[in-house]
C-alpha positions in Angstrom: 112.2 -37.6 -143.2 108.7 -36.1 -143.5 110.0 -32.7 -142.6 112.7 -33.0 -145.3 110.1 -33.9 -147.9 107.9 -31.0 -146.9 110.8 -28.6 -147.2 111.6 -30.0 -150.6 108.0 -29.7 -151.7 107.7 -26.1 -150.6 110.9 -25.2 -152.3 110.3 -26.8 -155.7 106.8 -28.0 -156.4 104.8 -25.2 -154.8 106.5 -22.4 -156.7 105.9 -24.1 -160.0 102.2 -24.5 -159.2 101.9 -20.9 -158.0 103.4 -19.5 -161.2 101.8 -21.8 -163.7 99.7 -20.0 -166.3 96.5 -20.7 -168.3 96.7 -21.0 -172.0 100.2 -22.6 -172.1 101.0 -24.2 -175.4 101.5 -27.6 -173.8 101.6 -29.2 -170.4 105.4 -29.5 -170.4 106.0 -25.9 -171.2 109.1 -24.6 -169.3 108.7 -22.4 -166.3 108.8 -18.7 -167.4 111.4 -17.9 -164.8 114.1 -20.7 -164.5 116.6 -20.5 -161.7 119.6 -18.4 -162.7 122.0 -20.1 -160.3 120.4 -22.9 -158.4 116.8 -24.3 -158.2 114.0 -22.2 -157.0 115.9 -18.9 -156.6 114.0 -15.9 -158.0 116.0 -13.4 -160.0 117.3 -10.4 -158.2 115.9 -6.9 -159.1 117.2 -5.7 -162.5 118.9 -9.1 -163.3 118.7 -10.2 -166.9 117.0 -13.6 -167.2 117.1 -15.5 -170.5 113.5 -16.5 -171.4 113.1 -19.9 -173.2 111.5 -19.4 -176.5 112.6 -15.8 -176.9 113.5 -14.7 -180.4 117.0 -14.0 -179.1 117.4 -17.7 -178.7 115.3 -19.1 -181.5 113.9 -18.0 -184.9 110.6 -16.4 -183.7 107.2 -17.7 -182.9 104.4 -18.3 -185.4 102.2 -15.8 -183.5 104.9 -13.2 -183.7 105.1 -13.6 -187.5 101.4 -13.7 -187.9 100.9 -10.4 -186.0 103.9 -8.7 -187.5 106.0 -8.3 -184.4 109.2 -6.3 -184.8 111.8 -8.2 -186.7 115.5 -7.9 -187.0 116.7 -4.3 -187.0 113.6 -3.1 -185.1 114.0 -1.8 -181.6 112.4 -4.3 -179.2 109.7 -3.2 -176.8 111.0 -2.0 -174.4 114.6 -1.6 -175.6 117.0 -3.9 -173.8 119.9 -1.4 -174.0 117.9 1.5 -172.6 115.4 2.0 -169.7 112.0 0.5 -170.5 109.4 3.0 -171.6 107.0 1.5 -169.0 106.4 3.0 -166.7 106.8 6.4 -168.2 108.0 9.2 -165.8 105.2 10.3 -163.6 103.1 7.3 -164.4 102.2 4.4 -162.1 103.6 1.0 -163.0 104.4 -2.4 -161.7 106.1 -2.4 -158.4 109.7 -3.5 -158.1 110.6 -6.1 -155.5 111.0 -4.5 -152.1 109.4 -1.2 -153.1 105.9 0.0 -152.1 103.9 0.7 -155.3 102.9 4.2 -156.1 99.4 3.0 -157.1 96.6 1.4 -155.2 95.8 -2.1 -156.5 92.1 -2.5 -156.8 91.4 -6.2 -156.1 87.9 -7.4 -156.3 86.2 -9.5 -153.6 87.5 -13.0 -153.4 91.0 -12.0 -154.3 93.2 -14.1 -154.6 91.1 -16.9 -156.2 90.0 -19.5 -153.8 91.5 -22.3 -155.8 95.0 -20.8 -155.8 97.5 -20.3 -153.1 99.9 -17.4 -153.1 102.8 -16.7 -150.8 102.2 -13.7 -148.6 104.6 -10.8 -149.2 106.4 -9.3 -146.3 104.4 -6.8 -144.4 106.7 -3.9 -145.4 106.0 -4.6 -149.1 102.3 -4.9 -148.9 100.4 -2.2 -150.7 97.9 0.0 -149.0 94.3 -0.9 -148.9 92.5 -0.2 -152.2 90.0 2.6 -152.5 86.3 1.8 -152.8 85.3 1.3 -156.4 83.1 4.0 -158.0 79.5 3.0 -157.7 77.7 2.0 -161.0 74.4 3.3 -162.2 71.5 1.3 -160.8 69.8 1.1 -164.1 69.6 -2.4 -165.7 72.0 -2.5 -168.7 70.3 -3.1 -172.1 73.0 -5.5 -173.2 75.2 -7.9 -171.3 78.3 -6.2 -172.6 77.2 -2.9 -170.9 77.8 -4.5 -167.5 81.5 -5.2 -168.2 82.2 -2.2 -170.4 84.3 0.7 -169.1 83.4 3.9 -171.0 85.9 6.5 -171.8 87.3 8.2 -168.6 86.4 5.3 -166.3 89.1 3.3 -164.6 89.6 -0.4 -164.6 91.6 -2.4 -162.0 93.5 -5.6 -162.6 96.8 -7.1 -161.5 97.7 -4.3 -159.2 97.2 -1.7 -162.0 94.7 1.1 -162.1 94.0 1.6 -165.8 92.6 5.0 -166.7 90.9 5.9 -170.0 88.3 3.2 -170.1 87.3 1.6 -173.5 87.9 -1.9 -172.2 85.8 -4.8 -170.8 86.6 -5.6 -167.2 85.0 -8.2 -164.9 84.0 -11.9 -165.2 81.4 -14.0 -166.8 81.0 -12.1 -170.2 80.7 -14.7 -173.0 81.8 -14.1 -176.6 79.2 -13.8 -179.3 80.2 -17.2 -180.8 82.1 -20.3 -179.9 80.9 -20.6 -176.2 84.2 -19.1 -175.1 84.8 -16.2 -172.7 85.0 -12.8 -174.4 88.7 -12.6 -175.5 89.0 -8.9 -174.7 87.5 -9.2 -171.2 90.1 -8.3 -168.5 89.3 -10.7 -165.6 90.7 -9.2 -162.4 90.8 -12.7 -160.8 93.5 -14.0 -163.1 97.1 -13.8 -162.0 99.5 -11.1 -163.4 103.2 -11.5 -163.2 104.5 -8.0 -162.7 108.1 -9.1 -162.1 109.0 -10.0 -165.7 106.4 -8.8 -168.2 106.7 -10.4 -171.6 106.9 -7.2 -173.6 108.1 -9.2 -176.7 104.9 -11.4 -176.6 106.9 -14.6 -177.1 104.2 -16.7 -175.4 101.2 -15.2 -177.2 98.9 -17.5 -179.1 97.6 -17.3 -182.6 94.3 -15.7 -181.5 95.1 -14.3 -178.1 92.5 -14.1 -175.3 93.1 -12.4 -172.0 92.0 -15.5 -170.2 94.4 -17.8 -172.0 97.6 -15.8 -172.2 100.3 -16.3 -169.6 100.5 -14.0 -166.5 103.7 -12.3 -167.8 101.9 -11.5 -171.1 99.0 -10.1 -169.1 101.4 -7.8 -167.2 102.9 -6.5 -170.5 99.4 -6.0 -171.9 98.1 -4.1 -168.9 101.3 -2.1 -168.8 100.7 -1.1 -172.5 97.1 0.0 -171.6 98.4 1.9 -168.6 100.9 3.8 -170.7 98.3 5.3 -173.0 98.1 2.5 -175.6 100.6 4.4 -177.8 104.0 2.8 -177.6 105.1 2.4 -181.3 107.3 -0.6 -180.6 104.7 -2.5 -178.6 104.1 -6.1 -179.6 101.2 -6.0 -182.1 99.3 -8.9 -180.4 98.6 -6.7 -177.4 97.2 -4.1 -179.8 94.9 -6.7 -181.3 93.7 -7.8 -177.9 92.6 -4.3 -177.2 91.2 -4.0 -180.7 89.0 -7.0 -180.1 87.1 -5.0 -177.4 86.6 -2.1 -179.7 85.2 -4.5 -182.4 82.7 -6.0 -179.9 81.5 -2.7 -178.7 81.0 -1.4 -182.3 79.5 -4.6 -183.9 77.8 -6.6 -181.1 76.8 -4.3 -178.3 75.6 -1.5 -180.6 72.9 -3.8 -182.0 70.9 -3.6 -178.8 72.5 -1.0 -176.6 71.7 2.7 -177.2 74.7 3.6 -175.0 77.0 1.6 -177.3 75.6 3.3 -180.4 76.1 6.7 -178.7 79.8 5.8 -178.3 80.4 5.2 -182.0 82.2 8.5 -182.7 84.6 8.0 -179.8 85.3 4.4 -180.7 85.8 5.3 -184.4 88.3 8.0 -183.4 90.1 5.5 -181.2 90.4 3.0 -184.1 91.7 5.8 -186.4 94.3 6.7 -183.7 95.5 3.2 -183.5 95.7 3.0 -187.2 98.0 6.0 -187.3 100.3 4.5 -184.8 100.3 0.8 -185.9 99.2 1.1 -189.5 102.7 0.0 -190.7 101.7 -3.5 -189.6 99.9 -5.0 -192.6 97.6 -7.3 -190.6 96.4 -4.6 -188.2 96.1 -2.0 -191.0 93.9 -4.4 -193.0 91.5 -5.2 -190.1 91.3 -1.6 -188.8 90.7 -0.1 -192.3 88.1 -2.7 -193.1 86.2 -2.0 -189.9 86.2 1.7 -190.6 84.9 1.1 -194.1 82.2 -1.3 -192.9 81.0 1.3 -190.3 80.8 4.0 -193.0 78.1 2.0 -194.7 75.5 2.6 -192.0 73.4 4.6 -194.5 73.1 7.8 -192.6 76.4 9.6 -193.2 76.9 11.0 -196.8 80.6 10.8 -197.4 80.5 13.2 -200.4 79.5 16.1 -198.2 83.0 16.3 -196.9 86.4 16.5 -198.7 87.4 13.4 -200.7 90.3 11.2 -199.4 93.6 12.2 -200.8 95.7 9.1 -200.2 95.7 6.1 -202.6 95.5 2.7 -201.0 98.0 0.6 -203.0 96.6 -0.4 -206.4 93.0 0.1 -205.5 90.7 3.1 -205.4 90.2 4.1 -201.8 87.1 2.7 -200.3 85.9 6.1 -199.0 86.2 7.5 -202.5 84.2 4.6 -203.9 81.6 5.1 -201.1 81.2 8.8 -201.8 80.9 8.2 -205.6 78.4 5.5 -205.0 76.3 7.7 -202.7 76.4 10.4 -205.4 75.1 8.0 -207.9 72.4 6.6 -205.6 71.3 10.1 -204.6 71.3 11.4 -208.2 73.8 14.2 -207.4 76.5 15.5 -209.8 80.1 14.7 -209.0 81.8 17.9 -207.6 85.1 19.0 -209.2 87.1 18.1 -206.1 85.8 14.5 -206.1 86.4 14.2 -209.9 90.0 15.3 -209.4 90.5 12.8 -206.5 88.9 10.1 -208.7 91.2 10.6 -211.7 94.2 11.2 -209.4 93.9 8.0 -207.4 92.4 5.5 -209.9 95.1 3.0 -210.9 93.8 3.0 -214.5 93.9 6.8 -214.9 97.2 6.7 -216.8 98.1 10.3 -216.1 101.1 11.7 -218.1 104.2 13.3 -216.8 102.8 16.9 -216.3 100.3 15.6 -213.7 103.2 14.4 -211.6 105.8 17.1 -212.3 103.4 20.0 -212.0 100.8 18.7 -209.5 99.4 22.0 -208.4 99.1 23.4 -211.9 97.5 20.2 -213.1 94.9 20.2 -210.2 94.0 23.8 -210.8 93.7 23.5 -214.6 91.8 20.2 -214.4 89.3 21.7 -212.0 88.8 24.6 -214.4 88.4 22.5 -217.5 86.1 20.0 -215.7 83.7 22.8 -214.7 83.8 24.3 -218.2 82.8 20.9 -219.6 80.4 19.5 -217.0 79.2 22.6 -215.1 78.2 21.5 -211.6 79.5 18.0 -212.4 78.9 14.8 -214.3 76.1 12.5 -213.5 76.7 8.8 -212.7 74.5 5.8 -213.4 72.7 4.2 -210.5 73.0 0.7 -211.9 75.9 -1.7 -211.9 77.5 -3.8 -209.2 77.1 -2.8 -205.6 79.9 -1.8 -203.3 81.1 -4.7 -201.1 79.7 -4.5 -197.6 81.1 -7.5 -195.6 83.5 -7.5 -192.6 85.3 -10.4 -191.1 86.3 -9.4 -187.6 89.8 -10.0 -186.2 88.3 -11.2 -182.9 87.7 -15.0 -182.8 84.6 -14.3 -180.7 82.6 -12.3 -183.2 80.8 -13.6 -186.3 81.2 -12.0 -189.8 79.0 -9.0 -190.6 77.2 -8.0 -193.8 75.1 -4.9 -194.6 71.6 -5.3 -195.9 71.1 -4.7 -199.6 69.0 -1.6 -198.8 72.0 0.1 -197.3 74.4 -0.7 -200.1 75.3 1.7 -202.9 76.6 1.2 -206.5 80.4 0.7 -207.0 80.5 3.7 -209.3 84.3 4.3 -208.8 85.1 1.7 -211.4 82.6 2.6 -214.0 84.4 2.9 -217.3 82.3 5.5 -219.1 82.7 8.4 -216.7 86.3 7.4 -216.1 86.9 7.6 -219.8 85.5 11.2 -219.9 87.8 12.2 -217.0 90.8 10.7 -218.9 89.9 13.0 -221.8 89.9 16.1 -219.6 93.1 15.0 -217.9 94.8 14.3 -221.2 93.9 17.8 -222.6 95.1 19.4 -219.4 98.5 17.5 -219.7 98.8 18.7 -223.3 98.3 22.3 -222.2 101.0 21.8 -219.5 103.4 19.9 -221.7 105.7 22.9 -222.6 105.8 24.1 -219.0 106.5 20.6 -217.7 109.3 20.0 -220.2 110.9 23.4 -219.3 110.8 22.4 -215.6 112.3 19.0 -216.5 115.2 20.7 -218.2 115.5 23.4 -215.4 114.2 21.9 -212.1 114.7 25.1 -210.2 113.1 27.4 -212.8 109.7 27.6 -211.2 108.8 31.3 -211.0 111.3 32.5 -213.7 110.0 34.5 -216.6 110.7 31.6 -219.0 108.6 29.1 -217.0 105.8 31.6 -216.4 105.7 32.3 -220.1 104.8 28.7 -220.8 101.8 28.5 -218.4 98.4 28.2 -220.0 96.5 31.5 -220.2 94.8 32.4 -216.9 97.0 30.2 -214.8 99.1 32.3 -212.5 102.1 31.4 -210.3 104.3 33.6 -208.0 107.0 35.3 -210.1 110.6 35.6 -209.0 112.0 39.1 -208.3 113.9 39.2 -211.6 110.7 38.3 -213.5 108.8 41.1 -211.7 111.7 43.5 -212.6 111.5 42.6 -216.3 107.7 43.2 -216.4 108.1 46.5 -214.4 110.9 47.7 -216.7 108.9 47.0 -219.9 105.8 48.8 -218.6 107.9 51.8 -217.5 109.4 52.1 -221.0 105.9 52.7 -222.3 105.0 55.1 -219.6 101.8 56.7 -221.0 102.6 56.0 -224.6 101.2 53.3 -226.9 104.7 52.2 -228.1 108.3 52.9 -227.4 111.6 52.0 -229.1 114.3 50.6 -226.9 117.8 49.1 -227.4 117.6 45.4 -227.7 120.6 45.1 -225.5 118.7 46.5 -222.5 115.8 44.2 -223.1 118.1 41.1 -223.4 119.9 42.1 -220.2 116.7 42.0 -218.2 115.7 38.8 -219.9 119.0 37.1 -219.1 118.5 37.8 -215.3 114.8 36.7 -215.3 115.1 33.4 -217.2 116.9 30.1 -216.9 118.3 30.4 -220.4 120.0 27.6 -222.3 117.7 27.6 -225.3 118.4 28.5 -228.9 118.1 32.2 -229.9 114.8 31.6 -231.6 113.4 29.6 -228.6 114.6 32.3 -226.1 113.1 35.0 -228.3 109.7 33.3 -228.3 109.8 32.9 -224.5 110.7 36.5 -224.2 107.7 37.6 -226.3 105.3 35.3 -224.4 106.7 36.6 -221.0 106.0 40.2 -222.0 102.6 39.2 -223.4 101.6 38.0 -219.9 102.3 41.6 -218.7 100.2 43.2 -221.4 103.3 44.3 -223.5 104.1 43.3 -227.1 107.3 43.4 -228.9 108.5 43.8 -232.5 110.2 41.9 -234.0 108.4 38.8 -232.7 109.5 35.4 -234.0 106.0 34.1 -233.7 104.9 36.7 -236.3 107.8 36.2 -238.7 110.4 38.5 -237.1 114.0 37.9 -236.3 115.4 37.2 -232.8 116.5 40.4 -231.2 120.2 40.9 -231.3 122.6 43.4 -229.6 123.0 46.5 -231.7 119.4 46.5 -232.9 116.3 48.1 -231.6 113.0 46.7 -230.4 109.6 48.3 -230.4 107.4 47.7 -227.3 103.7 48.4 -227.5 100.6 48.0 -225.4 98.5 45.0 -226.1 94.7 45.2 -226.6 92.3 43.6 -224.1 91.8 40.6 -226.4 95.3 39.4 -227.2 96.1 37.7 -230.5 99.0 35.3 -230.0 99.3 33.9 -233.5 99.1 35.8 -236.8 96.0 35.5 -238.9 95.8 35.7 -242.7 94.8 39.4 -242.6 97.8 40.3 -240.5 100.3 38.3 -242.8 99.1 40.2 -245.9 99.1 43.6 -244.1 102.6 43.1 -242.8 103.9 42.3 -246.2 102.2 45.4 -247.7 103.8 47.5 -244.9 107.2 46.3 -245.7 106.8 47.0 -249.4 105.3 50.4 -249.0 107.9 51.4 -246.3 110.7 50.3 -248.6 109.3 52.6 -251.4 108.7 55.5 -249.0 112.2 55.3 -247.6 113.9 55.0 -251.0 114.6 58.8 -251.0 116.0 58.6 -247.4 113.0 60.2 -245.7 109.4 59.3 -244.7 107.0 62.1 -245.5 103.9 62.7 -243.5 101.8 62.2 -246.6 103.4 58.8 -247.2 102.8 57.8 -243.6 99.1 58.8 -244.0 98.7 56.7 -247.1 100.2 53.6 -245.5 98.0 54.0 -242.4 94.8 54.5 -244.4 95.4 51.8 -247.0 97.1 49.1 -244.8 96.3 49.6 -241.1 92.6 50.0 -241.8 92.2 46.8 -243.8 89.1 44.8 -243.0 89.5 41.6 -241.0 92.0 42.9 -238.5 91.5 42.9 -234.8 92.5 45.7 -232.5 95.5 43.8 -231.2 96.7 43.1 -234.7 96.3 46.8 -235.7 98.5 47.8 -232.7 101.1 45.2 -233.7 101.0 46.5 -237.3 101.8 50.1 -236.1 104.7 48.7 -234.1 105.8 46.7 -237.1 105.7 49.8 -239.2 107.9 51.7 -236.6 110.4 48.8 -236.5 110.6 48.5 -240.3 111.4 52.3 -240.5 114.1 51.8 -237.8 115.5 48.5 -239.1 114.2 47.6 -242.6 114.1 43.9 -243.5 116.8 42.3 -245.5 116.2 42.6 -249.3 116.2 38.9 -249.8 113.6 38.4 -247.1 111.4 41.1 -248.5 111.7 39.8 -252.0 110.6 36.3 -250.8 107.6 37.8 -249.1 106.6 39.6 -252.3 106.8 36.5 -254.4 104.5 34.7 -252.0 101.7 37.1 -252.3 98.6 35.5 -254.0 97.7 36.7 -257.5 94.5 38.5 -256.4 96.5 40.6 -253.9 99.3 41.6 -256.3 97.4 44.3 -258.1 96.4 45.8 -254.8 100.0 45.8 -253.7 101.0 47.6 -257.0 98.4 50.3 -256.5 99.6 50.8 -252.9 103.2 51.2 -254.1 102.2 53.8 -256.6 100.1 55.7 -254.1 103.0 55.8 -251.6 105.5 56.9 -254.3 103.3 59.8 -255.4 102.0 60.8 -252.0 104.5 63.6 -251.4 104.0 65.2 -254.8 107.4 64.2 -256.3 109.2 61.0 -257.1 113.0 60.5 -257.4 115.1 58.0 -259.2 115.4 55.7 -256.1 111.7 55.5 -255.7 111.2 54.7 -259.4 113.8 52.0 -259.2 112.1 50.3 -256.2 108.7 50.6 -257.7 109.9 49.0 -260.9 111.7 46.3 -259.0 108.7 45.3 -256.9 106.4 45.4 -259.9 108.7 43.0 -261.6 108.6 40.7 -258.5 104.8 41.0 -258.4 104.5 40.0 -262.0 102.9 43.4 -262.9 103.8 45.6 -265.9 106.0 48.5 -264.9 103.9 51.7 -264.5 106.3 53.9 -266.7 107.0 56.4 -264.0 109.5 59.2 -264.5 111.4 60.9 -261.7 111.1 64.6 -260.9 108.6 67.0 -259.4 104.9 66.6 -260.4 102.9 69.3 -262.0 101.4 71.8 -259.5 98.2 72.1 -261.5 97.4 68.6 -260.6 97.7 69.2 -257.0 101.2 67.6 -256.8 99.9 64.3 -258.1 100.2 62.8 -261.6 97.5 60.5 -262.7 99.0 57.2 -264.0 97.5 54.0 -265.4 99.1 50.6 -265.2 98.8 48.1 -268.0 95.8 45.9 -267.9 92.4 46.6 -266.4 92.6 49.4 -263.7 91.7 48.6 -260.1 88.4 50.5 -259.4 89.1 50.7 -255.7 92.6 52.2 -255.8 92.8 54.5 -258.9 94.5 57.8 -258.0 91.7 60.4 -258.5 92.0 63.8 -260.0 91.4 66.7 -257.7 87.7 67.4 -257.3 86.2 70.5 -259.0 85.8 73.3 -256.5 82.4 74.2 -257.7 80.9 70.7 -256.9 79.8 70.1 -253.4 81.6 67.4 -251.5 79.4 64.7 -250.1 79.6 64.6 -246.3 78.8 60.8 -246.2 80.8 57.8 -247.3 79.1 55.1 -249.2 80.3 51.5 -248.5 79.8 48.8 -251.1 79.0 45.6 -249.2 80.1 43.5 -252.2 83.5 45.2 -252.3 84.0 44.6 -248.6 83.0 41.0 -249.0 85.4 40.5 -251.8 88.2 42.1 -249.8 87.5 39.7 -246.9 87.6 36.8 -249.3 91.0 38.0 -250.6 92.3 38.1 -247.0 91.2 34.5 -246.3 92.7 33.3 -249.6 96.0 34.7 -248.5 96.1 32.6 -245.4 97.3 29.3 -246.9 100.4 30.9 -248.4 101.3 33.7 -246.0 100.7 32.0 -242.7 103.9 30.0 -242.9 106.0 33.2 -243.3 104.8 34.6 -239.9 104.9 31.6 -237.7 108.7 31.2 -237.8 108.6 28.2 -240.2 111.2 27.7 -242.9 109.8 29.4 -246.0 112.1 27.5 -248.3 109.3 25.0 -248.7 107.0 27.5 -250.3 107.2 27.8 -254.1 107.7 31.3 -255.3 105.2 32.4 -257.9 106.9 33.4 -261.2 107.0 37.0 -262.1 105.6 36.5 -265.6 104.9 39.5 -267.7 101.8 40.0 -269.8 102.2 39.0 -273.5 103.8 41.6 -275.5 105.0 43.6 -272.5 108.4 45.2 -272.7 111.4 43.8 -270.8 112.8 45.7 -267.9 115.3 47.5 -270.1 112.6 48.4 -272.6 111.3 51.1 -270.3 114.6 53.0 -270.8 115.7 52.5 -267.2 119.1 50.8 -267.2 120.5 49.3 -264.1 122.2 52.0 -262.0 126.0 52.0 -262.3 128.0 52.2 -259.1 130.1 55.2 -258.7 133.8 54.9 -257.7 133.0 55.3 -253.9 130.4 52.6 -253.9 132.5 50.2 -256.1 135.3 50.6 -253.6 132.9 50.0 -250.8 131.6 46.8 -252.4 135.1 45.7 -253.3 136.2 45.9 -249.6 133.2 44.0 -248.5 133.9 41.2 -251.1 137.1 40.5 -249.3 135.4 38.6 -246.5 132.0 36.7 -246.2 131.1 38.4 -242.9 131.7 41.8 -241.3 130.7 43.3 -238.0 128.5 46.4 -238.4 131.1 48.6 -236.7 133.7 47.5 -239.4 131.3 48.2 -242.2 130.6 51.7 -240.7 134.3 52.3 -240.5 134.8 51.3 -244.2 131.9 53.5 -245.3 133.2 56.5 -243.2 136.6 56.2 -244.9 134.9 56.6 -248.3 132.7 59.4 -247.2 129.5 57.3 -247.2 126.7 56.5 -244.8 126.8 52.8 -244.1 123.0 52.2 -244.5 122.8 54.2 -247.6 125.9 52.5 -249.1 124.5 49.1 -248.4 121.2 50.0 -250.0 122.9 51.3 -253.1 125.0 48.2 -253.6 122.0 45.9 -252.9 119.9 47.7 -255.5 122.5 47.2 -258.1 122.8 43.6 -257.1 119.1 43.0 -257.5 119.1 44.6 -260.9 122.1 42.7 -262.2 121.9 39.4 -260.4 118.5 39.2 -258.8 119.9 38.7 -255.3 121.2 41.1 -252.7 125.0 41.6 -252.2 124.6 41.8 -248.4 122.2 40.5 -245.8 121.7 40.9 -242.0 122.4 43.8 -239.7 125.1 42.6 -237.3 127.0 40.7 -238.5 126.6 41.7 -242.1 126.9 38.7 -244.5 128.3 39.3 -247.9 127.3 37.3 -251.0 130.8 37.3 -252.5 129.7 35.7 -255.8 127.1 38.4 -256.4 129.6 41.1 -255.4 132.2 39.8 -257.9 129.6 39.6 -260.6 128.8 43.3 -260.1 132.4 44.3 -260.0 133.3 42.6 -263.3 
């Protein structure tokens, strides 16, 4: 009977005692390896054994939720449907039953523990004798933790494992800093390790794990994780924390007394950063590891602002390292560099950046940096006062007390100072405004970056790589100019290159403005330019390209607006007889292009504008509107210019007289009483005339000088006259600026062309409205049949009547102005017909 009791005891009771584990949740906890078939039988190698309390059988442990273990949908560690990642190929691991292990277990003296019994394994399964441990330095450690600490590169031995890499505590007898407990991170080689069924899922881990209190199967899983490089992404987070406890102790406790521990700081910090990269998705671990790194950065020696600022925002708070660098800048009295200011405004949750900052991040960053330096130079200065940056750390390990930095090592929390942040908001808002047009264009055309249309909207000085089509457009425009200052090209050629280089989709006027701005970035200007009052280029017309000056004028000034109107008036008079004489060109250049108050770029544009007006004159209605908008103090000057141009070539014909009279009427000036015909040769081809009212001293046509009088070599300039002319230019700004910025001029009130008291009516001068001959009446009658004609159709009608199309249109429009005050036709292609005016003329 006694023999039967002994057999029963050995079969049931002794295995339970031998496999019991410290740190069990309660005394009645189930055996970790229940018999699969009948009592006491151990599982066969590779057999799946259900573990009581596993999440596959219940809802999950409190510790698992607290530590953020993998939940539903996350691959368990190791995966059950695939070979376990431990041991990795070529790495030592726990020995399978019946197999001699490939590693040498290093058991300390007294193994197994004296108070425990352990069944001897068969002789064939016993591992080889362990190698002698590496001798330690004979020097007395400066801190108790030094005796148990394994530095980087030194191996530790426990549970049949040889753990390389160090950075762990190994041994016995090391107490925690608080609580009178053993150090939680200490790997005690005397404690049992169940290598048969490691608890990779950590189902038996406590709330605050300690190596001494966790079950043997958890120790096996933990040691296996250390052995495999401490890098398995799916590892149970409690094992990561247990390893992290040791890093905390070495950094916070041992380093207070141990020079060796302080020397290891860089290695330990890099290890925490490595763990954070792997396990940072776990909120609990990320919080502790990040807080530890922040606390260590407050040691007072390292100046964070000497390196690049952090670029990743931490939720809804300003990153601690950014706050630290700004606080150190304030404490040291150093200016905030542009890169730190950019990171500050980028990552502050109260920055309120607009859409361009997100849609065009690279452009925003570059432009913000530039504008910040323009405003603050080396950088803005921060106040040293205010609240201090928090400097407390509550360790994850239950064996370490909380830490706080002394007040002398703390810096101001300048990252949340409202005054400097408000100034940064102003800079950022101005930058967003500059990028608004570019951002909206990319919003409508997400793939348009690098196109000519997108590049045209970039602020000046901001360059981006151009597409091949954009480069081809710029190269073509520059090649047209060759070595000349200007060139006239078909609009169809220019529009073809533009269509290939831009995203398109805008209105004709919007596309024309983008085209002008795109050419401007290449140093090329164009006329007509919608920004300067021109029409959008159309197929069948011509465009004048010209070289821009070094200082580009992108919007018309008051001086340019007045000069452009005078060019249109004088060109219309000069071309009335169908040709432009050199003398007329010279007068226009001297009297208009050389007006005071014009910049070099504006003068170049006026020359191109003059060339375009000769090639494609403005519509009579548009010219008449410009004339009526001239200020009163410029009207007499305009009249004198028209007379000088009409008389410049020594003769004046009926068409020139008609146009001069028409424009004098529009200007509200008395008609000059010109007569057509050649001028007397004795007067040098010029006939002195005087208009009604006081003569203009600056523009009277002089008589030829006497030959016997010496001609002065110098030119006397009257400063008062120049000052008056400049004032006239400025006065014209309020009225003319709207004409040349593409705005609707219908809102401007035309000044009435009132005649002086007692002045004769237009017919009183003896010049009756010109009658249309039969050919021109037939021409107008055909046009009156439809409200719109293509230019080719008009040319065909004119050719059938033996007329030149442009000349015929000019004749009928002159008659329409005289009789009805409005043109009969407008536009170049298509040509619009004012049928009411045409019918009135034909009555």
